[in-house]
LUMGULO-462595 format. One record per residue (C-alpha): residue in one letter; x, y, z. Coordinates in steps of 0.5 Angstrom, whole numbers. Layout:
N
[site A, [X, Y, Z]]
...
// end
This chain:
451
[site M, [-2, -7, 38]]
[site R, [1, -13, 40]]
[site L, [-1, -20, 39]]
[site G, [-3, -22, 46]]
[site L, [-8, -16, 46]]
[site Y, [-10, -18, 39]]
[site R, [-12, -25, 42]]
[site L, [-15, -22, 48]]
[site L, [-19, -17, 44]]
[site T, [-21, -22, 39]]
[site T, [-23, -28, 45]]
[site L, [-28, -23, 48]]
[site A, [-31, -21, 41]]
[site L, [-32, -29, 40]]
[site P, [-39, -29, 41]]
[site L, [-40, -23, 36]]
[site I, [-36, -26, 31]]
[site A, [-39, -33, 32]]
[site Y, [-46, -30, 31]]
[site S, [-44, -26, 25]]
[site G, [-42, -32, 22]]
[site W, [-48, -37, 23]]
[site K, [-52, -31, 21]]
[site R, [-49, -31, 14]]
[site C, [-49, -39, 13]]
[site K, [-56, -39, 15]]
[site K, [-58, -33, 10]]
[site H, [-54, -37, 5]]
[site Q, [-59, -43, 6]]
[site S, [-65, -39, 5]]
[site Q, [-62, -36, -1]]
[site R, [-61, -43, -4]]
[site Q, [-69, -44, -3]]
[site I, [-70, -38, -7]]
[site L, [-65, -40, -12]]
[site P, [-64, -48, -12]]
[site D, [-58, -47, -17]]
[site L, [-54, -44, -12]]
[site P, [-49, -49, -9]]
[site K, [-49, -52, -2]]
[site I, [-43, -50, 2]]
[site P, [-41, -56, 6]]
[site H, [-40, -55, 14]]
[site C, [-41, -47, 13]]
[site F, [-41, -45, 20]]
[site A, [-37, -51, 23]]
[site S, [-31, -50, 19]]
[site R, [-30, -43, 21]]
[site F, [-27, -46, 27]]
[site G, [-23, -51, 24]]
[site R, [-28, -57, 25]]
[site N, [-29, -60, 18]]
[site P, [-30, -68, 17]]
[site T, [-28, -68, 10]]
[site Q, [-22, -72, 9]]
[site F, [-17, -67, 5]]
[site K, [-11, -69, 1]]
[site K, [-5, -66, 4]]
[site Q, [2, -63, 2]]
[site G, [-2, -58, -3]]
[site I, [-3, -51, -4]]
[site W, [-8, -47, 0]]
[site I, [-10, -41, -3]]
[site H, [-15, -36, 1]]
[site A, [-19, -31, -3]]
[site V, [-24, -26, 1]]
[site S, [-30, -25, -4]]
[site V, [-33, -25, -11]]
[site G, [-28, -21, -14]]
[site E, [-22, -24, -11]]
[site T, [-24, -31, -13]]
[site R, [-25, -30, -20]]
[site S, [-19, -26, -21]]
[site I, [-15, -32, -19]]
[site F, [-18, -37, -24]]
[site P, [-12, -36, -29]]
[site L, [-7, -38, -23]]
[site L, [-11, -44, -21]]
[site I, [-11, -46, -28]]
[site N, [-4, -45, -29]]
[site L, [-2, -49, -22]]
[site K, [-6, -55, -24]]
[site K, [-2, -55, -31]]
[site K, [4, -54, -28]]
[site Y, [3, -58, -22]]
[site P, [-2, -63, -24]]
[site T, [-2, -68, -17]]
[site T, [-1, -62, -12]]
[site P, [-8, -61, -9]]
[site I, [-11, -54, -8]]
[site T, [-15, -52, -2]]
[site L, [-19, -46, -3]]
[site T, [-22, -42, 2]]
[site N, [-27, -36, 2]]
[site S, [-29, -31, 8]]
[site S, [-36, -29, 4]]
[site T, [-41, -34, 2]]
[site Q, [-41, -30, -4]]
[site G, [-34, -32, -5]]
[site A, [-35, -39, -4]]
[site I, [-41, -39, -9]]
[site Q, [-36, -37, -14]]
[site A, [-31, -42, -12]]
[site L, [-36, -48, -12]]
[site Q, [-39, -46, -18]]
[site F, [-35, -44, -23]]
[site S, [-28, -46, -21]]
[site P, [-24, -48, -27]]
[site V, [-20, -54, -24]]
[site D, [-21, -59, -18]]
[site I, [-21, -56, -11]]
[site Q, [-22, -57, -4]]
[site H, [-26, -52, -1]]
[site Q, [-28, -49, 5]]
[site M, [-30, -43, 9]]
[site I, [-23, -40, 12]]
[site P, [-22, -41, 19]]
[site Y, [-23, -35, 24]]
[site D, [-16, -32, 26]]
[site F, [-16, -36, 33]]
[site P, [-10, -41, 34]]
[site F, [-15, -47, 36]]
[site A, [-18, -46, 29]]
[site I, [-12, -45, 25]]
[site H, [-8, -51, 28]]
[site R, [-14, -55, 27]]
[site F, [-14, -53, 19]]
[site L, [-7, -54, 18]]
[site D, [-7, -60, 22]]
[site Q, [-12, -62, 16]]
[site I, [-9, -60, 10]]
[site E, [-1, -60, 12]]
[site P, [0, -55, 6]]
[site K, [7, -54, 3]]
[site L, [5, -47, 1]]
[site V, [0, -41, 3]]
[site I, [-2, -36, -2]]
[site M, [-6, -30, 1]]
[site I, [-10, -26, -4]]
[site E, [-10, -18, -4]]
[site T, [-10, -16, 3]]
[site E, [-11, -22, 8]]
[site I, [-6, -21, 14]]
[site W, [-9, -25, 20]]
[site P, [-3, -25, 25]]
[site N, [-5, -32, 29]]
[site C, [-5, -35, 22]]
[site Y, [1, -32, 20]]
[site Q, [5, -34, 26]]
[site A, [2, -41, 26]]
[site C, [5, -42, 19]]
[site S, [11, -39, 21]]
[site K, [12, -44, 27]]
[site R, [11, -50, 22]]
[site D, [16, -47, 17]]
[site I, [10, -46, 12]]
[site P, [12, -41, 7]]
[site I, [6, -35, 6]]
[site I, [6, -31, 0]]
[site L, [1, -24, 0]]
[site A, [0, -25, -7]]
[site N, [-4, -19, -12]]
[site A, [-3, -15, -5]]
[site R, [-6, -8, -5]]
[site L, [-7, -3, 1]]
[site K, [-12, 2, 1]]
[site E, [-10, 9, 3]]
[site Q, [-15, 8, 9]]
[site S, [-13, 1, 11]]
[site F, [-5, 3, 11]]
[site T, [-7, 9, 15]]
[site T, [-11, 5, 20]]
[site Y, [-5, -1, 20]]
[site Q, [0, 5, 22]]
[site K, [-5, 8, 27]]
[site W, [-7, 1, 30]]
[site G, [-3, -5, 28]]
[site G, [4, -3, 30]]
[site K, [9, -9, 32]]
[site M, [4, -14, 31]]
[site M, [2, -12, 23]]
[site T, [10, -11, 22]]
[site D, [11, -18, 25]]
[site A, [6, -21, 21]]
[site L, [8, -18, 14]]
[site N, [15, -20, 16]]
[site Q, [13, -27, 17]]
[site T, [11, -28, 9]]
[site A, [16, -31, 4]]
[site F, [15, -25, 0]]
[site I, [9, -20, -2]]
[site G, [8, -19, -9]]
[site A, [4, -12, -10]]
[site Q, [0, -10, -15]]
[site S, [3, -3, -16]]
[site Q, [9, 2, -14]]
[site T, [4, 5, -9]]
[site D, [2, -1, -6]]
[site A, [9, -3, -5]]
[site A, [11, 3, -2]]
[site Y, [5, 3, 3]]
[site F, [8, -4, 5]]
[site L, [15, -2, 6]]
[site A, [13, 4, 10]]
[site L, [9, -1, 15]]
[site G, [16, -4, 16]]
[site V, [16, -10, 12]]
[site H, [24, -12, 10]]
[site K, [26, -9, 3]]
[site D, [28, -15, 0]]
[site K, [21, -18, 1]]
[site V, [17, -13, -3]]
[site K, [16, -14, -11]]
[site T, [12, -10, -15]]
[site L, [8, -16, -20]]
[site G, [2, -13, -22]]
[site N, [-5, -14, -22]]
[site L, [-7, -21, -23]]
[site K, [-14, -19, -25]]
[site F, [-11, -16, -32]]
[site D, [-9, -24, -34]]
[site M, [-16, -26, -34]]
[site Q, [-18, -32, -39]]
[site I, [-24, -31, -43]]
[site D, [-29, -37, -44]]
[site A, [-28, -40, -51]]
[site E, [-35, -41, -51]]
[site L, [-37, -34, -49]]
[site D, [-38, -31, -56]]
[site A, [-43, -37, -58]]
[site L, [-47, -36, -51]]
[site V, [-47, -28, -53]]
[site A, [-50, -29, -60]]
[site Q, [-55, -34, -58]]
[site W, [-57, -30, -52]]
[site K, [-58, -24, -56]]
[site T, [-62, -27, -62]]
[site D, [-66, -31, -57]]
[site N, [-68, -24, -54]]
[site Q, [-68, -20, -60]]
[site L, [-63, -15, -58]]
[site N, [-58, -15, -64]]
[site N, [-61, -8, -66]]
[site R, [-62, -5, -59]]
[site F, [-58, -1, -55]]
[site T, [-56, -5, -49]]
[site W, [-52, -2, -43]]
[site V, [-50, -6, -37]]
[site A, [-50, -3, -30]]
[site A, [-46, -8, -26]]
[site S, [-45, -9, -18]]
[site T, [-49, -4, -16]]
[site H, [-50, -2, -9]]
[site A, [-55, 2, -4]]
[site D, [-52, 9, -1]]
[site P, [-47, 6, 4]]
[site H, [-48, 13, 8]]
[site G, [-55, 13, 8]]
[site K, [-59, 19, 10]]
[site T, [-53, 21, 15]]
[site G, [-48, 21, 10]]
[site K, [-43, 26, 8]]
[site L, [-39, 23, 2]]
[site G, [-45, 23, -2]]
[site K, [-48, 29, -2]]
[site A, [-44, 33, -7]]
[site N, [-46, 27, -13]]
[site N, [-52, 24, -9]]
[site P, [-56, 30, -5]]
[site S, [-62, 25, -3]]
[site N, [-57, 19, -1]]
[site E, [-61, 15, -6]]
[site S, [-59, 8, -8]]
[site E, [-55, 7, -14]]
[site E, [-60, 3, -17]]
[site S, [-65, 9, -17]]
[site L, [-60, 14, -20]]
[site L, [-59, 9, -26]]
[site L, [-66, 9, -27]]
[site Q, [-67, 16, -27]]
[site A, [-61, 16, -32]]
[site H, [-65, 11, -36]]
[site K, [-71, 14, -36]]
[site T, [-68, 20, -39]]
[site L, [-64, 16, -45]]
[site L, [-71, 13, -46]]
[site K, [-73, 20, -49]]
[site T, [-68, 20, -54]]
[site Q, [-67, 12, -55]]
[site P, [-74, 9, -54]]
[site D, [-72, 2, -55]]
[site A, [-66, 2, -50]]
[site L, [-65, -3, -45]]
[site L, [-62, -3, -38]]
[site I, [-59, -10, -35]]
[site L, [-59, -8, -28]]
[site T, [-54, -13, -24]]
[site P, [-54, -11, -16]]
[site R, [-48, -13, -13]]
[site H, [-51, -17, -7]]
[site A, [-56, -23, -8]]
[site K, [-59, -21, -1]]
[site R, [-61, -14, -5]]
[site F, [-65, -17, -11]]
[site D, [-72, -17, -7]]
[site E, [-70, -10, -5]]
[site V, [-68, -7, -13]]
[site A, [-75, -11, -15]]
[site G, [-79, -7, -11]]
[site L, [-75, -1, -13]]
[site L, [-77, -3, -20]]
[site K, [-84, -4, -19]]
[site S, [-85, 3, -17]]
[site S, [-81, 6, -22]]
[site G, [-86, 6, -28]]
[site L, [-82, 2, -33]]
[site N, [-83, -4, -36]]
[site W, [-79, -10, -33]]
[site I, [-77, -17, -32]]
[site K, [-72, -21, -28]]
[site R, [-68, -27, -30]]
[site S, [-70, -32, -25]]
[site E, [-77, -32, -29]]
[site N, [-74, -34, -35]]
[site K, [-78, -30, -39]]
[site T, [-76, -27, -46]]
[site I, [-74, -20, -47]]
[site T, [-79, -17, -51]]
[site S, [-79, -10, -55]]
[site Q, [-83, -7, -49]]
[site T, [-78, -9, -44]]
[site Q, [-74, -3, -41]]
[site V, [-70, -6, -36]]
[site Y, [-68, -13, -35]]
[site L, [-66, -15, -27]]
[site A, [-61, -20, -27]]
[site N, [-62, -23, -21]]
[site S, [-57, -29, -22]]
[site M, [-50, -31, -20]]
[site G, [-44, -32, -25]]
[site E, [-47, -29, -31]]
[site M, [-43, -23, -31]]
[site M, [-39, -24, -37]]
[site L, [-45, -26, -41]]
[site W, [-48, -19, -39]]
[site F, [-42, -15, -41]]
[site G, [-41, -19, -48]]
[site S, [-49, -18, -49]]
[site C, [-48, -10, -48]]
[site N, [-46, -4, -52]]
[site V, [-43, 0, -46]]
[site A, [-42, -2, -39]]
[site F, [-43, 2, -32]]
[site I, [-39, -1, -27]]
[site G, [-43, 0, -20]]
[site G, [-41, 2, -13]]
[site S, [-38, 9, -16]]
[site L, [-44, 13, -16]]
[site V, [-45, 12, -9]]
[site P, [-39, 13, -4]]
[site F, [-38, 6, -4]]
[site G, [-31, 6, -8]]
[site G, [-32, 3, -14]]
[site H, [-31, -4, -17]]
[site N, [-27, -8, -22]]
[site I, [-27, -5, -29]]
[site L, [-23, -10, -33]]
[site E, [-28, -15, -35]]
[site P, [-32, -10, -40]]
[site A, [-25, -7, -42]]
[site A, [-23, -15, -44]]
[site L, [-29, -15, -48]]
[site K, [-28, -9, -52]]
[site K, [-33, -5, -49]]
[site P, [-34, 2, -47]]
[site V, [-33, 3, -39]]
[site L, [-36, 8, -35]]
[site S, [-36, 10, -28]]
[site G, [-38, 14, -23]]
[site P, [-33, 19, -19]]
[site H, [-32, 14, -13]]
[site Y, [-27, 9, -14]]
[site A, [-22, 11, -9]]
[site N, [-22, 3, -7]]
[site L, [-19, 2, -14]]
[site K, [-15, 8, -15]]
[site A, [-9, 4, -17]]
[site L, [-13, 0, -22]]
[site Y, [-16, 6, -25]]
[site E, [-11, 11, -26]]
[site P, [-8, 8, -33]]
[site F, [-15, 8, -35]]
[site I, [-16, 15, -34]]
[site E, [-9, 17, -36]]
[site Q, [-10, 14, -43]]
[site G, [-18, 16, -44]]
[site A, [-20, 8, -43]]
[site V, [-25, 10, -38]]
[site T, [-31, 15, -38]]
[site L, [-32, 18, -31]]
[site V, [-39, 21, -30]]
[site A, [-41, 25, -24]]
[site D, [-48, 24, -23]]
[site S, [-54, 21, -27]]
[site H, [-55, 27, -31]]
[site S, [-48, 26, -34]]
[site L, [-49, 19, -34]]
[site A, [-55, 19, -39]]
[site K, [-52, 24, -43]]
[site T, [-46, 20, -44]]
[site L, [-50, 14, -46]]
[site A, [-54, 18, -51]]
[site E, [-48, 20, -54]]
[site L, [-45, 13, -55]]
[site A, [-52, 10, -57]]
[site D, [-52, 16, -63]]
[site S, [-45, 13, -65]]
[site N, [-43, 6, -67]]
[site Q, [-36, 9, -68]]
[site Y, [-36, 12, -62]]
[site Q, [-37, 6, -58]]
[site E, [-32, 2, -62]]
[site E, [-27, 8, -61]]
[site L, [-28, 7, -53]]
[site G, [-28, 0, -53]]
[site L, [-22, -1, -57]]
[site K, [-18, 4, -52]]
[site A, [-21, 0, -46]]
[site F, [-18, -7, -49]]
[site Q, [-11, -3, -51]]
[site C, [-10, -1, -44]]
[site Y, [-12, -8, -41]]
[site Q, [-7, -11, -45]]
[site K, [-2, -7, -43]]
[site Q, [-3, -8, -36]]
[site S, [-2, -16, -37]]
[site G, [4, -20, -35]]
[site A, [3, -21, -27]]
[site L, [1, -28, -27]]
[site D, [7, -30, -31]]
[site K, [11, -26, -26]]
[site L, [7, -29, -20]]
[site M, [8, -37, -22]]
[site H, [16, -35, -23]]
[site E, [16, -33, -16]]
[site I, [12, -39, -14]]
[site K, [17, -44, -17]]
[site P, [22, -45, -12]]
[site F, [17, -46, -6]]
[site L, [14, -52, -10]]
[site N, [20, -56, -14]]
// end
């Protein structure tokens, strides 16, 4: 594909793109009525077209992160940039409202924020006029041809940091991206790949060899809140959890393939939601560990009500976070229908299961529980994060379970042995530590563009 055809197709699709963006912003407004602590996203829809009356500071760093995981992964980068360049303004953009919530509510430093403009030349140029950045840092796989070209014409260096390419994305870019994708990637100052596999994919797409550098994964350089231990201790005491076996099921999903799905047939024949499979495992666990507690955390806030409905019909005793009720000895499931508290749940548990993996979604970040020395469990579907999982699998630092039955069996084994919990938790932590260092490498590469 060439840039002219891309612009024609995106222009034709503009009404659908605009409607989708408007709908997401309206949904966020509705969620704020249910969860008033959620931050407001100023000019949520208008900013997607470069229309934002906010007077942003100029000549700073523009960083773009898509959603929740990418946003949280750059918090250590934000801290280091602010420490190294204290007078340089940082503008952070997101593609999803969930990512925007993370940025606005939990950013460790002062930032300028808005939703990223859609990749139309008029929207991109308005935004660039507004902030006039000295440097643009795109996180992971954000390749926007019009944006890259606009920055190139203005001599604004672009860094594609923490860059990764899933095999499916690589195949798609090879088939449909063509010269447009190659040109866009070669307009970067450099690409900091997460792994050698990612670097090889970028080179195969035609990126100049001198632009691709393997720096590692920023997510291995997370910084744990100094107050987390105290918060965990207090929360466990308040809810009488110090002597209860507690496991977290984090970032859970519906089955993305529904009733017609093929990928889920082997491990999920009925195409049930991941929460349904996890509740089956928990019911089995309760037969041998009657005081076990499951902290259930759906990935997306829009599914909180759906999962609550599932719990109502489960026959289990449950409460939800938004009711601010204390967990009692009768509580079997705690629905964590809140945002930004995942580290509290990981810190409070004995074992962490990472969702999006019992159903064919592709997995989620396993690093946060590993950093807290927790045993890490995952289903078989982790293709989206294969490079991240591989060292953990090789070192026995993550335990893969095939289905709800093997999950229940593994949980029971862990519940029976504190020593087994400590062994697996230590393996996860040691593997996590071995992969760190990407942040220092990235800061070294950034330095020439800001001095």
